[in-house]
RODO-2510 file (C-alpha; in nm, 4 decimals, decimal comma):
residues 152
     n   res          X          Y          Z
     1     m    -1,3208     0,6448     0,3070
     2     s    -1,0513     0,4779     0,1345
     3     l    -1,2118     0,3585    -0,1593
     4     e    -1,4208     0,6777    -0,1872
     5     s    -1,1225     0,8921    -0,2040
     6     v    -0,9892     0,6808    -0,4960
     7     q    -1,3223     0,7274    -0,6734
     8     q    -1,2997     1,0921    -0,5998
     9     f    -0,9065     1,0740    -0,7405
    10     f    -1,0113     0,9499    -1,0790
    11     r    -1,3218     1,1983    -1,0733
    12     e    -1,0919     1,5157    -1,0760
    13     n    -0,8042     1,3730    -1,2177
    14     a    -0,8869     1,0852    -1,4885
    15     p    -1,2450     1,0989    -1,5259
    16     e    -1,2342     0,8392    -1,8349
    17     i    -1,1077     0,5719    -1,5769
    18     s    -1,3704     0,4129    -1,3947
    19     v    -1,3245     0,2268    -1,0142
    20     i    -1,4289    -0,1623    -1,0710
    21     v    -1,5460    -0,2904    -0,7603
    22     t    -1,6000    -0,6885    -0,7976
    23     e    -1,7757    -0,9178    -0,5512
    24     a    -1,4815    -1,1356    -0,5417
    25     s    -1,1680    -1,0234    -0,3109
    26     s    -0,8809    -0,8754    -0,4871
    27     a    -0,6623    -0,8321    -0,1682
    28     t    -0,3891    -1,0972    -0,3235
    29     v    -0,2211    -1,0700    -0,6379
    30     a    -0,3737    -1,4230    -0,7288
    31     l    -0,7072    -1,3385    -0,6234
    32     a    -0,6794    -1,0055    -0,8088
    33     a    -0,5666    -1,1595    -1,1401
    34     e    -0,8482    -1,4154    -1,1115
    35     a    -1,0801    -1,1382    -1,0295
    36     h    -1,0093    -0,9038    -1,3261
    37     g    -0,8917    -1,2059    -1,5896
    38     v    -0,5236    -1,0859    -1,6038
    39     e    -0,1949    -1,2490    -1,5672
    40     p    -0,0649    -1,2079    -1,1854
    41     d     0,2088    -0,9862    -1,3512
    42     q    -0,0255    -0,7726    -1,4659
    43     i    -0,1575    -0,7028    -1,1063
    44     a     0,0422    -0,3693    -1,0045
    45     k     0,1136    -0,4101    -0,6180
    46     t     0,1929    -0,1592    -0,4273
    47     i     0,4090    -0,1497    -0,1454
    48     c     0,4618     0,0826     0,1544
    49     l     0,8087     0,1214     0,2738
    50     r     1,0093     0,3389     0,5267
    51     i     1,3290     0,4937     0,3865
    52     g     1,5280     0,6996     0,6847
    53     e     1,1748     0,9189     0,8232
    54     d     1,0099     0,9022     0,4918
    55     v     0,7456     0,6916     0,3690
    56     v     0,7249     0,6140     0,0113
    57     l     0,5209     0,3616    -0,2094
    58     v     0,6937     0,1064    -0,4629
    59     v     0,4674    -0,0377    -0,7504
    60     t     0,5593    -0,3317    -0,8956
    61     a     0,4372    -0,6335    -1,1322
    62     g     0,2391    -0,8820    -0,9228
    63     t     0,4796    -1,1601    -0,8706
    64     k     0,7803    -0,9347    -0,8461
    65     r     0,9841    -0,9044    -0,5282
    66     l     1,2262    -0,6415    -0,4407
    67     d     1,5930    -0,6575    -0,5072
    68     n     1,7404    -0,5530    -0,1877
    69     r     2,0896    -0,4772    -0,3447
    70     k     1,8933    -0,2586    -0,6148
    71     f     1,6695    -0,0753    -0,3546
    72     k     2,0206    -0,0039    -0,1569
    73     d     2,1972     0,1121    -0,4212
    74     r     1,9538     0,3482    -0,4865
    75     f     1,8462     0,4716    -0,1611
    76     g     2,1596     0,3731     0,0692
    77     v     1,9517     0,2026     0,3208
    78     k     1,8048    -0,1540     0,2954
    79     p     1,4026    -0,1137     0,2489
    80     r     1,1611    -0,1162     0,5439
    81     m     0,8242    -0,2475     0,5363
    82     l     0,5067    -0,0734     0,7209
    83     d     0,3379    -0,2974     0,9177
    84     a    -0,0607    -0,2941     0,8634
    85     e    -0,1516    -0,0097     1,0838
    86     a     0,1582     0,2248     0,9548
    87     v     0,0429     0,1406     0,6064
    88     v    -0,3396     0,2635     0,6787
    89     e    -0,2097     0,5563     0,8732
    90     a     0,0126     0,6558     0,5661
    91     t    -0,2333     0,5773     0,2869
    92     s    -0,5731     0,5568     0,4205
    93     h    -0,5944     0,2323     0,2400
    94     p    -0,6250    -0,1157     0,3726
    95     v    -0,3651    -0,3941     0,3305
    96     g    -0,4875    -0,5558    -0,0144
    97     g    -0,6387    -0,2305    -0,1149
    98     v    -0,3111     0,0018    -0,0905
    99     c    -0,2564     0,2100    -0,4480
   100     p    -0,0784     0,5091    -0,5131
   101     f    -0,4037     0,7284    -0,5480
   102     g    -0,6486     0,8980    -0,3076
   103     l    -0,4014     0,9323    -0,0886
   104     p    -0,4373     1,1727     0,2365
   105     s    -0,1329     1,3407     0,1642
   106     p     0,1316     1,3354    -0,0729
   107     l     0,4214     1,0292    -0,0949
   108     k     0,6869     0,9820    -0,3361
   109     v     0,5974     0,6624    -0,5751
   110     y     0,8451     0,4831    -0,7578
   111     c     0,7115     0,2808    -1,0279
   112     d     0,9273    -0,0404    -1,0914
   113     l     1,0334    -0,0956    -1,4455
   114     s     0,8811    -0,4364    -1,4457
   115     l     0,5434    -0,2974    -1,4926
   116     r     0,6357    -0,1239    -1,8589
   117     a     0,6155    -0,4868    -2,0125
   118     f     0,2140    -0,4295    -2,0207
   119     d    -0,0047    -0,1789    -2,2385
   120     e    -0,2055    -0,2287    -1,9163
   121     v    -0,1882    -0,2868    -1,5298
   122     v    -0,4338    -0,3381    -1,2587
   123     p    -0,3544    -0,1679    -0,9267
   124     a    -0,5929    -0,2124    -0,6308
   125     a    -0,8131     0,1436    -0,5903
   126     g    -0,8474     0,1751    -0,1839
   127     a    -1,0251    -0,1399    -0,1108
   128     t    -0,9334    -0,5514    -0,1111
   129     n    -1,2220    -0,5383    -0,3681
   130     a    -1,1369    -0,2311    -0,5871
   131     a    -0,9204    -0,1906    -0,9176
   132     v    -0,8544     0,0096    -1,1813
   133     k    -0,6949    -0,1009    -1,5472
   134     i    -0,4612     0,1653    -1,6906
   135     a    -0,1601     0,1846    -1,9002
   136     p     0,1486     0,1969    -1,6454
   137     e     0,2639     0,5312    -1,7981
   138     r    -0,0666     0,6910    -1,7681
   139     m    -0,0514     0,5457    -1,3734
   140     r     0,2908     0,6832    -1,2988
   141     s     0,2176     1,0378    -1,4828
   142     l    -0,1125     1,0522    -1,2511
   143     v     0,0928     1,0071    -0,9541
   144     d     0,3775     1,2140    -1,0179
   145     g     0,5931     0,8953    -0,9814
   146     v     0,9483     0,8001    -1,0667
   147     w     1,0269     0,4965    -1,3046
   148     a     1,2900     0,2873    -1,0898
   149     d     1,4491    -0,0481    -1,1367
   150     l     1,3966    -0,2230    -0,7857
   151     c     1,3007    -0,5855    -0,8614
   152     q     1,4426    -0,9006    -0,9181
***
């Protein structure tokens, strides 16, 4: 259902964007970069975190890491990653296919400024072998995301 929910999201909100399904796995940044012929930082990885009682998504350039100090300065708490089961429960997407599209219910999405270095990024699309190619600002706009400086 996860891949299908993402495909439906794009049919309804951005029909000009196609979901790319590959034979190769794109479950890691390195595999995704190879599968889509892009640099690892062009992979827009989505991290599912808990802030107090809220679950949020942070989308960042592939090799970037969250900066705990920046995160705590912004949100007042340290980031707490969800386990795989909680990620699926919150997003309907398996780890390796997590993205801010086609969610069962709205989640707050923060897009790290590291994504702005690229004209096009490649986030997953609800499966470990699916992705889309999209401009960072278009992605942010489609998911009602907020730009934030959260990475090292």
